[in-house]
C-alpha positions, 0 to 999 in steps of 0.5 A: 499499500502506497501512501502519498503525502499531500499537504493540508494547505498549498505550499508557497515556494520561495522565489530563487534569488540569482546574481551574477557578474557579467563583466568587471568594472575596469578603472584605468590608472591616472597615467593611462587616463592622461595618455588616452586624453592627451596622446595624439593620434597619427593624423594629429601628429602629422598635422603637428609636424606640418605646422611646425615645418610651415608656420608654427612657433617653436617654443624651444627656440623662443625660450632659448632666445629669451634665455640668451637675451636675459644672460646678455642683460645680466652681463651688461648690468655687471659690466656697467657696475664694474665701470661705475666702480672703476670710475669711483675708484679712479676719482678717489685715487685722483683725490688722494693723489691731489691731497698728498701733493698739496701736503 
């Protein structure tokens, strides 16, 4: 004799909860993000090369010329100071010679 088990009230089954990860979220490093943002592509590099050959301003040349001009100004100021000090020294020497001759 077979007995079947039948519940007195209907059984409510819980709904299964499933989760999964389809893809990991990738966070790039600061360096990678900067390269992605600021690196030139092939067309941009070619355009930059053309503009540098044609009519672009080479900042290196400009900065070198500015540095050269600043050095020249510094040297001329030093030379002028030396000229003034030599003139003062000659005047003081002449005054000392004249004072010694009067005695």
